[in-house]
mmCIF file of the N, C-alpha and C atoms, coordinates in Angstrom:
data_MODEL
# 
_entry.id   MODEL 
# 
loop_
_atom_site.group_PDB 
_atom_site.id 
_atom_site.type_symbol 
_atom_site.label_atom_id 
_atom_site.label_alt_id 
_atom_site.label_comp_id 
_atom_site.label_asym_id 
_atom_site.label_entity_id 
_atom_site.label_seq_id 
_atom_site.pdbx_PDB_ins_code 
_atom_site.Cartn_x 
_atom_site.Cartn_y 
_atom_site.Cartn_z 
_atom_site.occupancy 
_atom_site.B_iso_or_equiv 
_atom_site.pdbx_formal_charge 
_atom_site.auth_seq_id 
_atom_site.auth_comp_id 
_atom_site.auth_asym_id 
_atom_site.auth_atom_id 
_atom_site.pdbx_PDB_model_num 
ATOM 1   N N  . MET A 1 1  ? 0.843  -1.179 0.000  1.00 0.00 ? 1  MET A N  1 
ATOM 2   C CA . MET A 1 1  ? 0.000  0.000  0.000  1.00 0.00 ? 1  MET A CA 1 
ATOM 3   C C  . MET A 1 1  ? 0.888  1.241  0.000  1.00 0.00 ? 1  MET A C  1 
ATOM 4   N N  . SER A 1 2  ? 0.660  2.114  -0.931 1.00 0.00 ? 2  SER A N  1 
ATOM 5   C CA . SER A 1 2  ? 1.457  3.329  -1.044 1.00 0.00 ? 2  SER A CA 1 
ATOM 6   C C  . SER A 1 2  ? 0.599  4.555  -0.779 1.00 0.00 ? 2  SER A C  1 
ATOM 7   N N  . LEU A 1 3  ? 1.251  5.569  -0.254 1.00 0.00 ? 3  LEU A N  1 
ATOM 8   C CA . LEU A 1 3  ? 0.570  6.844  -0.050 1.00 0.00 ? 3  LEU A CA 1 
ATOM 9   C C  . LEU A 1 3  ? 0.496  7.590  -1.374 1.00 0.00 ? 3  LEU A C  1 
ATOM 10  N N  . SER A 1 4  ? -0.515 8.408  -1.511 1.00 0.00 ? 4  SER A N  1 
ATOM 11  C CA . SER A 1 4  ? -0.607 9.235  -2.711 1.00 0.00 ? 4  SER A CA 1 
ATOM 12  C C  . SER A 1 4  ? 0.465  10.319 -2.647 1.00 0.00 ? 4  SER A C  1 
ATOM 13  N N  . ALA A 1 5  ? 0.767  10.894 -3.793 1.00 0.00 ? 5  ALA A N  1 
ATOM 14  C CA . ALA A 1 5  ? 1.748  11.980 -3.843 1.00 0.00 ? 5  ALA A CA 1 
ATOM 15  C C  . ALA A 1 5  ? 1.312  13.136 -2.944 1.00 0.00 ? 5  ALA A C  1 
ATOM 16  N N  . GLN A 1 6  ? 0.030  13.411 -2.919 1.00 0.00 ? 6  GLN A N  1 
ATOM 17  C CA . GLN A 1 6  ? -0.470 14.506 -2.081 1.00 0.00 ? 6  GLN A CA 1 
ATOM 18  C C  . GLN A 1 6  ? -0.337 14.185 -0.597 1.00 0.00 ? 6  GLN A C  1 
ATOM 19  N N  . ASP A 1 7  ? -0.615 12.930 -0.219 1.00 0.00 ? 7  ASP A N  1 
ATOM 20  C CA . ASP A 1 7  ? -0.435 12.524 1.181  1.00 0.00 ? 7  ASP A CA 1 
ATOM 21  C C  . ASP A 1 7  ? 1.027  12.662 1.598  1.00 0.00 ? 7  ASP A C  1 
ATOM 22  N N  . LEU A 1 8  ? 1.923  12.192 0.728  1.00 0.00 ? 8  LEU A N  1 
ATOM 23  C CA . LEU A 1 8  ? 3.355  12.319 1.027  1.00 0.00 ? 8  LEU A CA 1 
ATOM 24  C C  . LEU A 1 8  ? 3.757  13.777 1.193  1.00 0.00 ? 8  LEU A C  1 
ATOM 25  N N  . GLU A 1 9  ? 3.280  14.631 0.301  1.00 0.00 ? 9  GLU A N  1 
ATOM 26  C CA . GLU A 1 9  ? 3.598  16.059 0.379  1.00 0.00 ? 9  GLU A CA 1 
ATOM 27  C C  . GLU A 1 9  ? 3.074  16.666 1.676  1.00 0.00 ? 9  GLU A C  1 
ATOM 28  N N  . ASN A 1 10 ? 1.849  16.318 2.039  1.00 0.00 ? 10 ASN A N  1 
ATOM 29  C CA . ASN A 1 10 ? 1.252  16.852 3.271  1.00 0.00 ? 10 ASN A CA 1 
ATOM 30  C C  . ASN A 1 10 ? 2.019  16.404 4.513  1.00 0.00 ? 10 ASN A C  1 
ATOM 31  N N  . ILE A 1 11 ? 2.387  15.130 4.555  1.00 0.00 ? 11 ILE A N  1 
ATOM 32  C CA . ILE A 1 11 ? 3.115  14.613 5.708  1.00 0.00 ? 11 ILE A CA 1 
ATOM 33  C C  . ILE A 1 11 ? 4.507  15.230 5.776  1.00 0.00 ? 11 ILE A C  1 
ATOM 34  N N  . TYR A 1 12 ? 5.171  15.333 4.631  1.00 0.00 ? 12 TYR A N  1 
ATOM 35  C CA . TYR A 1 12 ? 6.505  15.939 4.595  1.00 0.00 ? 12 TYR A CA 1 
ATOM 36  C C  . TYR A 1 12 ? 6.445  17.393 5.071  1.00 0.00 ? 12 TYR A C  1 
ATOM 37  N N  . THR A 1 13 ? 5.457  18.128 4.603  1.00 0.00 ? 13 THR A N  1 
ATOM 38  C CA . THR A 1 13 ? 5.306  19.529 5.008  1.00 0.00 ? 13 THR A CA 1 
ATOM 39  C C  . THR A 1 13 ? 5.068  19.622 6.509  1.00 0.00 ? 13 THR A C  1 
ATOM 40  N N  . ASP A 1 14 ? 4.210  18.764 7.037  1.00 0.00 ? 14 ASP A N  1 
ATOM 41  C CA . ASP A 1 14 ? 3.945  18.750 8.476  1.00 0.00 ? 14 ASP A CA 1 
ATOM 42  C C  . ASP A 1 14 ? 5.221  18.439 9.257  1.00 0.00 ? 14 ASP A C  1 
ATOM 43  N N  . LEU A 1 15 ? 5.979  17.452 8.786  1.00 0.00 ? 15 LEU A N  1 
ATOM 44  C CA . LEU A 1 15 ? 7.241  17.117 9.440  1.00 0.00 ? 15 LEU A CA 1 
ATOM 45  C C  . LEU A 1 15 ? 8.190  18.308 9.449  1.00 0.00 ? 15 LEU A C  1 
ATOM 46  N N  . CYS A 1 16 ? 8.306  18.985 8.325  1.00 0.00 ? 16 CYS A N  1 
ATOM 47  C CA . CYS A 1 16 ? 9.206  20.143 8.239  1.00 0.00 ? 16 CYS A CA 1 
ATOM 48  C C  . CYS A 1 16 ? 8.804  21.238 9.217  1.00 0.00 ? 16 CYS A C  1 
ATOM 49  N N  . TYR A 1 17 ? 7.514  21.548 9.274  1.00 0.00 ? 17 TYR A N  1 
ATOM 50  C CA . TYR A 1 17 ? 7.059  22.573 10.219 1.00 0.00 ? 17 TYR A CA 1 
ATOM 51  C C  . TYR A 1 17 ? 7.332  22.150 11.661 1.00 0.00 ? 17 TYR A C  1 
ATOM 52  N N  . ARG A 1 18 ? 7.034  20.884 11.968 1.00 0.00 ? 18 ARG A N  1 
ATOM 53  C CA . ARG A 1 18 ? 7.201  20.422 13.340 1.00 0.00 ? 18 ARG A CA 1 
ATOM 54  C C  . ARG A 1 18 ? 8.662  20.388 13.753 1.00 0.00 ? 18 ARG A C  1 
ATOM 55  N N  . MET A 1 19 ? 9.551  20.011 12.827 1.00 0.00 ? 19 MET A N  1 
ATOM 56  C CA . MET A 1 19 ? 10.983 20.038 13.149 1.00 0.00 ? 19 MET A CA 1 
ATOM 57  C C  . MET A 1 19 ? 11.461 21.472 13.314 1.00 0.00 ? 19 MET A C  1 
ATOM 58  N N  . SER A 1 20 ? 10.959 22.386 12.487 1.00 0.00 ? 20 SER A N  1 
ATOM 59  C CA . SER A 1 20 ? 11.347 23.794 12.596 1.00 0.00 ? 20 SER A CA 1 
ATOM 60  C C  . SER A 1 20 ? 10.977 24.359 13.959 1.00 0.00 ? 20 SER A C  1 
ATOM 61  N N  . GLU A 1 21 ? 9.855  23.912 14.492 1.00 0.00 ? 21 GLU A N  1 
ATOM 62  C CA . GLU A 1 21 ? 9.430  24.367 15.815 1.00 0.00 ? 21 GLU A CA 1 
ATOM 63  C C  . GLU A 1 21 ? 10.401 23.911 16.905 1.00 0.00 ? 21 GLU A C  1 
ATOM 64  N N  . ARG A 1 22 ? 11.115 22.814 16.657 1.00 0.00 ? 22 ARG A N  1 
ATOM 65  C CA . ARG A 1 22 ? 12.064 22.299 17.646 1.00 0.00 ? 22 ARG A CA 1 
ATOM 66  C C  . ARG A 1 22 ? 13.451 22.907 17.484 1.00 0.00 ? 22 ARG A C  1 
ATOM 67  N N  . GLY A 1 23 ? 13.696 23.574 16.368 1.00 0.00 ? 23 GLY A N  1 
ATOM 68  C CA . GLY A 1 23 ? 14.981 24.217 16.135 1.00 0.00 ? 23 GLY A CA 1 
ATOM 69  C C  . GLY A 1 23 ? 15.866 23.386 15.209 1.00 0.00 ? 23 GLY A C  1 
ATOM 70  N N  . ASP A 1 24 ? 16.671 24.092 14.425 1.00 0.00 ? 24 ASP A N  1 
ATOM 71  C CA . ASP A 1 24 ? 17.534 23.430 13.446 1.00 0.00 ? 24 ASP A CA 1 
ATOM 72  C C  . ASP A 1 24 ? 18.504 22.446 14.079 1.00 0.00 ? 24 ASP A C  1 
ATOM 73  N N  . GLU A 1 25 ? 18.981 22.756 15.273 1.00 0.00 ? 25 GLU A N  1 
ATOM 74  C CA . GLU A 1 25 ? 19.964 21.878 15.902 1.00 0.00 ? 25 GLU A CA 1 
ATOM 75  C C  . GLU A 1 25 ? 19.370 20.516 16.260 1.00 0.00 ? 25 GLU A C  1 
ATOM 76  N N  . ALA A 1 26 ? 18.049 20.422 16.395 1.00 0.00 ? 26 ALA A N  1 
ATOM 77  C CA . ALA A 1 26 ? 17.411 19.156 16.750 1.00 0.00 ? 26 ALA A CA 1 
ATOM 78  C C  . ALA A 1 26 ? 17.101 18.290 15.527 1.00 0.00 ? 26 ALA A C  1 
ATOM 79  N N  . THR A 1 27 ? 17.175 18.864 14.321 1.00 0.00 ? 27 THR A N  1 
ATOM 80  C CA . THR A 1 27 ? 16.754 18.151 13.115 1.00 0.00 ? 27 THR A CA 1 
ATOM 81  C C  . THR A 1 27 ? 17.485 16.829 12.898 1.00 0.00 ? 27 THR A C  1 
ATOM 82  N N  . PRO A 1 28 ? 18.821 16.764 12.970 1.00 0.00 ? 28 PRO A N  1 
ATOM 83  C CA . PRO A 1 28 ? 19.474 15.464 12.733 1.00 0.00 ? 28 PRO A CA 1 
ATOM 84  C C  . PRO A 1 28 ? 19.026 14.372 13.707 1.00 0.00 ? 28 PRO A C  1 
ATOM 85  N N  . GLU A 1 29 ? 18.876 14.728 14.972 1.00 0.00 ? 29 GLU A N  1 
ATOM 86  C CA . GLU A 1 29 ? 18.447 13.724 15.947 1.00 0.00 ? 29 GLU A CA 1 
ATOM 87  C C  . GLU A 1 29 ? 17.002 13.307 15.714 1.00 0.00 ? 29 GLU A C  1 
ATOM 88  N N  . ILE A 1 30 ? 16.137 14.254 15.394 1.00 0.00 ? 30 ILE A N  1 
ATOM 89  C CA . ILE A 1 30 ? 14.741 13.922 15.111 1.00 0.00 ? 30 ILE A CA 1 
ATOM 90  C C  . ILE A 1 30 ? 14.662 12.976 13.921 1.00 0.00 ? 30 ILE A C  1 
ATOM 91  N N  . LEU A 1 31 ? 15.397 13.286 12.854 1.00 0.00 ? 31 LEU A N  1 
ATOM 92  C CA . LEU A 1 31 ? 15.372 12.434 11.663 1.00 0.00 ? 31 LEU A CA 1 
ATOM 93  C C  . LEU A 1 31 ? 15.926 11.048 11.959 1.00 0.00 ? 31 LEU A C  1 
ATOM 94  N N  . ALA A 1 32 ? 16.986 10.971 12.750 1.00 0.00 ? 32 ALA A N  1 
ATOM 95  C CA . ALA A 1 32 ? 17.543 9.669  13.120 1.00 0.00 ? 32 ALA A CA 1 
ATOM 96  C C  . ALA A 1 32 ? 16.531 8.859  13.923 1.00 0.00 ? 32 ALA A C  1 
ATOM 97  N N  . ARG A 1 33 ? 15.870 9.492  14.862 1.00 0.00 ? 33 ARG A N  1 
ATOM 98  C CA . ARG A 1 33 ? 14.866 8.791  15.668 1.00 0.00 ? 33 ARG A CA 1 
ATOM 99  C C  . ARG A 1 33 ? 13.686 8.354  14.809 1.00 0.00 ? 33 ARG A C  1 
ATOM 100 N N  . LEU A 1 34 ? 13.287 9.204  13.878 1.00 0.00 ? 34 LEU A N  1 
ATOM 101 C CA . LEU A 1 34 ? 12.178 8.859  12.984 1.00 0.00 ? 34 LEU A CA 1 
ATOM 102 C C  . LEU A 1 34 ? 12.540 7.648  12.125 1.00 0.00 ? 34 LEU A C  1 
ATOM 103 N N  . VAL A 1 35 ? 13.752 7.646  11.576 1.00 0.00 ? 35 VAL A N  1 
ATOM 104 C CA . VAL A 1 35 ? 14.192 6.521  10.748 1.00 0.00 ? 35 VAL A CA 1 
ATOM 105 C C  . VAL A 1 35 ? 14.198 5.231  11.563 1.00 0.00 ? 35 VAL A C  1 
ATOM 106 N N  . LEU A 1 36 ? 14.762 5.267  12.757 1.00 0.00 ? 36 LEU A N  1 
ATOM 107 C CA . LEU A 1 36 ? 14.800 4.059  13.594 1.00 0.00 ? 36 LEU A CA 1 
ATOM 108 C C  . LEU A 1 36 ? 13.393 3.585  13.956 1.00 0.00 ? 36 LEU A C  1 
ATOM 109 N N  . THR A 1 37 ? 12.499 4.522  14.233 1.00 0.00 ? 37 THR A N  1 
ATOM 110 C CA . THR A 1 37 ? 11.116 4.159  14.545 1.00 0.00 ? 37 THR A CA 1 
ATOM 111 C C  . THR A 1 37 ? 10.447 3.476  13.355 1.00 0.00 ? 37 THR A C  1 
ATOM 112 N N  . LEU A 1 38 ? 10.627 4.042  12.164 1.00 0.00 ? 38 LEU A N  1 
ATOM 113 C CA . LEU A 1 38 ? 10.025 3.456  10.965 1.00 0.00 ? 38 LEU A CA 1 
ATOM 114 C C  . LEU A 1 38 ? 10.665 2.120  10.603 1.00 0.00 ? 38 LEU A C  1 
ATOM 115 N N  . MET A 1 39 ? 11.988 2.020  10.762 1.00 0.00 ? 39 MET A N  1 
ATOM 116 C CA . MET A 1 39 ? 12.674 0.749  10.481 1.00 0.00 ? 39 MET A CA 1 
ATOM 117 C C  . MET A 1 39 ? 12.152 -0.356 11.393 1.00 0.00 ? 39 MET A C  1 
ATOM 118 N N  . ASN A 1 40 ? 11.849 -0.007 12.615 1.00 0.00 ? 40 ASN A N  1 
ATOM 119 C CA . ASN A 1 40 ? 11.346 -0.985 13.578 1.00 0.00 ? 40 ASN A CA 1 
ATOM 120 C C  . ASN A 1 40 ? 9.956  -1.491 13.189 1.00 0.00 ? 40 ASN A C  1 
ATOM 121 N N  . GLN A 1 41 ? 9.237  -0.735 12.378 1.00 0.00 ? 41 GLN A N  1 
ATOM 122 C CA . GLN A 1 41 ? 7.893  -1.133 11.965 1.00 0.00 ? 41 GLN A CA 1 
ATOM 123 C C  . GLN A 1 41 ? 7.879  -1.954 10.681 1.00 0.00 ? 41 GLN A C  1 
ATOM 124 N N  . ILE A 1 42 ? 9.026  -2.061 10.029 1.00 0.00 ? 42 ILE A N  1 
ATOM 125 C CA . ILE A 1 42 ? 9.137  -2.834 8.788  1.00 0.00 ? 42 ILE A CA 1 
ATOM 126 C C  . ILE A 1 42 ? 9.973  -4.064 9.097  1.00 0.00 ? 42 ILE A C  1 
ATOM 127 N N  . ASP A 1 43 ? 9.356  -5.229 9.020  1.00 0.00 ? 43 ASP A N  1 
ATOM 128 C CA . ASP A 1 43 ? 10.070 -6.448 9.404  1.00 0.00 ? 43 ASP A CA 1 
ATOM 129 C C  . ASP A 1 43 ? 10.616 -7.210 8.196  1.00 0.00 ? 43 ASP A C  1 
ATOM 130 N N  . GLU A 1 44 ? 10.980 -6.469 7.155  1.00 0.00 ? 44 GLU A N  1 
ATOM 131 C CA . GLU A 1 44 ? 11.550 -7.078 5.955  1.00 0.00 ? 44 GLU A CA 1 
ATOM 132 C C  . GLU A 1 44 ? 12.916 -6.455 5.693  1.00 0.00 ? 44 GLU A C  1 
ATOM 133 N N  . PRO A 1 45 ? 14.002 -7.133 6.102  1.00 0.00 ? 45 PRO A N  1 
ATOM 134 C CA . PRO A 1 45 ? 15.344 -6.569 5.945  1.00 0.00 ? 45 PRO A CA 1 
ATOM 135 C C  . PRO A 1 45 ? 15.659 -6.129 4.510  1.00 0.00 ? 45 PRO A C  1 
ATOM 136 N N  . GLU A 1 46 ? 15.267 -6.909 3.524  1.00 0.00 ? 46 GLU A N  1 
ATOM 137 C CA . GLU A 1 46 ? 15.572 -6.530 2.141  1.00 0.00 ? 46 GLU A CA 1 
ATOM 138 C C  . GLU A 1 46 ? 14.825 -5.273 1.720  1.00 0.00 ? 46 GLU A C  1 
ATOM 139 N N  . ARG A 1 47 ? 13.623 -5.105 2.192  1.00 0.00 ? 47 ARG A N  1 
ATOM 140 C CA . ARG A 1 47 ? 12.858 -3.884 1.903  1.00 0.00 ? 47 ARG A CA 1 
ATOM 141 C C  . ARG A 1 47 ? 13.552 -2.669 2.513  1.00 0.00 ? 47 ARG A C  1 
ATOM 142 N N  . LEU A 1 48 ? 14.067 -2.835 3.718  1.00 0.00 ? 48 LEU A N  1 
ATOM 143 C CA . LEU A 1 48 ? 14.810 -1.753 4.363  1.00 0.00 ? 48 LEU A CA 1 
ATOM 144 C C  . LEU A 1 48 ? 16.096 -1.440 3.603  1.00 0.00 ? 48 LEU A C  1 
ATOM 145 N N  . ARG A 1 49 ? 16.787 -2.458 3.156  1.00 0.00 ? 49 ARG A N  1 
ATOM 146 C CA . ARG A 1 49 ? 18.028 -2.237 2.394  1.00 0.00 ? 49 ARG A CA 1 
ATOM 147 C C  . ARG A 1 49 ? 17.739 -1.492 1.085  1.00 0.00 ? 49 ARG A C  1 
ATOM 148 N N  . ARG A 1 50 ? 16.659 -1.852 0.414  1.00 0.00 ? 50 ARG A N  1 
ATOM 149 C CA . ARG A 1 50 ? 16.278 -1.142 -0.823 1.00 0.00 ? 50 ARG A CA 1 
ATOM 150 C C  . ARG A 1 50 ? 15.960 0.321  -0.530 1.00 0.00 ? 50 ARG A C  1 
ATOM 151 N N  . ALA A 1 51 ? 15.285 0.574  0.580  1.00 0.00 ? 51 ALA A N  1 
ATOM 152 C CA . ALA A 1 51 ? 14.962 1.958  0.956  1.00 0.00 ? 51 ALA A CA 1 
ATOM 153 C C  . ALA A 1 51 ? 16.235 2.747  1.251  1.00 0.00 ? 51 ALA A C  1 
ATOM 154 N N  . ILE A 1 52 ? 17.184 2.117  1.921  1.00 0.00 ? 52 ILE A N  1 
ATOM 155 C CA . ILE A 1 52 ? 18.463 2.774  2.200  1.00 0.00 ? 52 ILE A CA 1 
ATOM 156 C C  . ILE A 1 52 ? 19.175 3.086  0.889  1.00 0.00 ? 52 ILE A C  1 
ATOM 157 N N  . ASP A 1 53 ? 19.205 2.103  -0.015 1.00 0.00 ? 53 ASP A N  1 
ATOM 158 C CA . ASP A 1 53 ? 19.831 2.334  -1.322 1.00 0.00 ? 53 ASP A CA 1 
ATOM 159 C C  . ASP A 1 53 ? 19.175 3.501  -2.051 1.00 0.00 ? 53 ASP A C  1 
ATOM 160 N N  . GLU A 1 54 ? 17.854 3.566  -2.003 1.00 0.00 ? 54 GLU A N  1 
ATOM 161 C CA . GLU A 1 54 ? 17.127 4.654  -2.664 1.00 0.00 ? 54 GLU A CA 1 
ATOM 162 C C  . GLU A 1 54 ? 17.471 6.007  -2.037 1.00 0.00 ? 54 GLU A C  1 
ATOM 163 N N  . ALA A 1 55 ? 17.567 6.036  -0.715 1.00 0.00 ? 55 ALA A N  1 
ATOM 164 C CA . ALA A 1 55 ? 17.883 7.294  -0.025 1.00 0.00 ? 55 ALA A CA 1 
ATOM 165 C C  . ALA A 1 55 ? 19.306 7.756  -0.332 1.00 0.00 ? 55 ALA A C  1 
ATOM 166 N N  . LEU A 1 56 ? 20.219 6.811  -0.529 1.00 0.00 ? 56 LEU A N  1 
ATOM 167 C CA . LEU A 1 56 ? 21.610 7.153  -0.794 1.00 0.00 ? 56 LEU A CA 1 
ATOM 168 C C  . LEU A 1 56 ? 21.883 7.469  -2.260 1.00 0.00 ? 56 LEU A C  1 
ATOM 169 N N  . ASP A 1 57 ? 20.945 7.113  -3.124 1.00 0.00 ? 57 ASP A N  1 
ATOM 170 C CA . ASP A 1 57 ? 21.134 7.330  -4.556 1.00 0.00 ? 57 ASP A CA 1 
ATOM 171 C C  . ASP A 1 57 ? 21.405 8.805  -4.855 1.00 0.00 ? 57 ASP A C  1 
ATOM 172 N N  . GLY A 1 58 ? 22.453 9.036  -5.600 1.00 0.00 ? 58 GLY A N  1 
ATOM 173 C CA . GLY A 1 58 ? 22.814 10.403 -5.964 1.00 0.00 ? 58 GLY A CA 1 
ATOM 174 C C  . GLY A 1 58 ? 23.848 11.036 -5.049 1.00 0.00 ? 58 GLY A C  1 
ATOM 175 N N  . TYR A 1 59 ? 24.149 10.370 -3.951 1.00 0.00 ? 59 TYR A N  1 
ATOM 176 C CA . TYR A 1 59 ? 25.180 10.862 -3.037 1.00 0.00 ? 59 TYR A CA 1 
ATOM 177 C C  . TYR A 1 59 ? 26.433 10.027 -3.241 1.00 0.00 ? 59 TYR A C  1 
ATOM 178 N N  . PRO A 1 60 ? 27.517 10.625 -3.718 1.00 0.00 ? 60 PRO A N  1 
ATOM 179 C CA . PRO A 1 60 ? 28.728 9.844  -3.960 1.00 0.00 ? 60 PRO A CA 1 
ATOM 180 C C  . PRO A 1 60 ? 29.360 9.391  -2.646 1.00 0.00 ? 60 PRO A C  1 
ATOM 181 N N  . CYS A 1 61 ? 30.009 8.251  -2.695 1.00 0.00 ? 61 CYS A N  1 
ATOM 182 C CA . CYS A 1 61 ? 30.752 7.756  -1.553 1.00 0.00 ? 61 CYS A CA 1 
ATOM 183 C C  . CYS A 1 61 ? 32.027 8.581  -1.436 1.00 0.00 ? 61 CYS A C  1 
ATOM 184 N N  . VAL A 1 62 ? 32.224 9.230  -0.317 1.00 0.00 ? 62 VAL A N  1 
ATOM 185 C CA . VAL A 1 62 ? 33.389 10.108 -0.143 1.00 0.00 ? 62 VAL A CA 1 
ATOM 186 C C  . VAL A 1 62 ? 34.514 9.424  0.637  1.00 0.00 ? 62 VAL A C  1 
ATOM 187 N N  . ARG A 1 63 ? 34.218 8.296  1.262  1.00 0.00 ? 63 ARG A N  1 
ATOM 188 C CA . ARG A 1 63 ? 35.252 7.517  1.939  1.00 0.00 ? 63 ARG A CA 1 
ATOM 189 C C  . ARG A 1 63 ? 34.715 6.113  2.186  1.00 0.00 ? 63 ARG A C  1 
ATOM 190 N N  . ARG A 1 64 ? 35.629 5.199  2.241  1.00 0.00 ? 64 ARG A N  1 
ATOM 191 C CA . ARG A 1 64 ? 35.285 3.804  2.558  1.00 0.00 ? 64 ARG A CA 1 
ATOM 192 C C  . ARG A 1 64 ? 35.526 3.574  4.042  1.00 0.00 ? 64 ARG A C  1 
ATOM 193 N N  . ILE A 1 65 ? 34.568 2.958  4.657  1.00 0.00 ? 65 ILE A N  1 
ATOM 194 C CA . ILE A 1 65 ? 34.672 2.655  6.089  1.00 0.00 ? 65 ILE A CA 1 
ATOM 195 C C  . ILE A 1 65 ? 34.582 1.150  6.257  1.00 0.00 ? 65 ILE A C  1 
ATOM 196 N N  . GLU A 1 66 ? 35.556 0.599  6.948  1.00 0.00 ? 66 GLU A N  1 
ATOM 197 C CA . GLU A 1 66 ? 35.560 -0.840 7.186  1.00 0.00 ? 66 GLU A CA 1 
ATOM 198 C C  . GLU A 1 66 ? 34.432 -1.176 8.155  1.00 0.00 ? 66 GLU A C  1 
ATOM 199 N N  . ARG A 1 67 ? 33.587 -2.092 7.713  1.00 0.00 ? 67 ARG A N  1 
ATOM 200 C CA . ARG A 1 67 ? 32.442 -2.493 8.534  1.00 0.00 ? 67 ARG A CA 1 
ATOM 201 C C  . ARG A 1 67 ? 32.700 -3.861 9.149  1.00 0.00 ? 67 ARG A C  1 
ATOM 202 N N  . PRO A 1 68 ? 32.194 -4.074 10.353 1.00 0.00 ? 68 PRO A N  1 
ATOM 203 C CA . PRO A 1 68 ? 32.336 -5.406 10.962 1.00 0.00 ? 68 PRO A CA 1 
ATOM 204 C C  . PRO A 1 68 ? 31.534 -6.418 10.163 1.00 0.00 ? 68 PRO A C  1 
ATOM 205 N N  . VAL A 1 69 ? 31.997 -7.638 10.182 1.00 0.00 ? 69 VAL A N  1 
ATOM 206 C CA . VAL A 1 69 ? 31.323 -8.718 9.440  1.00 0.00 ? 69 VAL A CA 1 
ATOM 207 C C  . VAL A 1 69 ? 30.173 -9.255 10.219 1.00 0.00 ? 69 VAL A C  1 
# 
């Protein structure tokens, strides 16, 4: 089930206003908490990985970081 473009726009606008009310310095933490909350509601690891890939699309990798196995 997908949201309509208008629903997405309305929710995004509401999020922006609500984060602005908390101040710019709180935005990164709010977004991190929101992402973790939403990730916890999706129990499909591959779906989450695809969403991460989509969010990162267009951002070049500026450094390689060794990740634990």
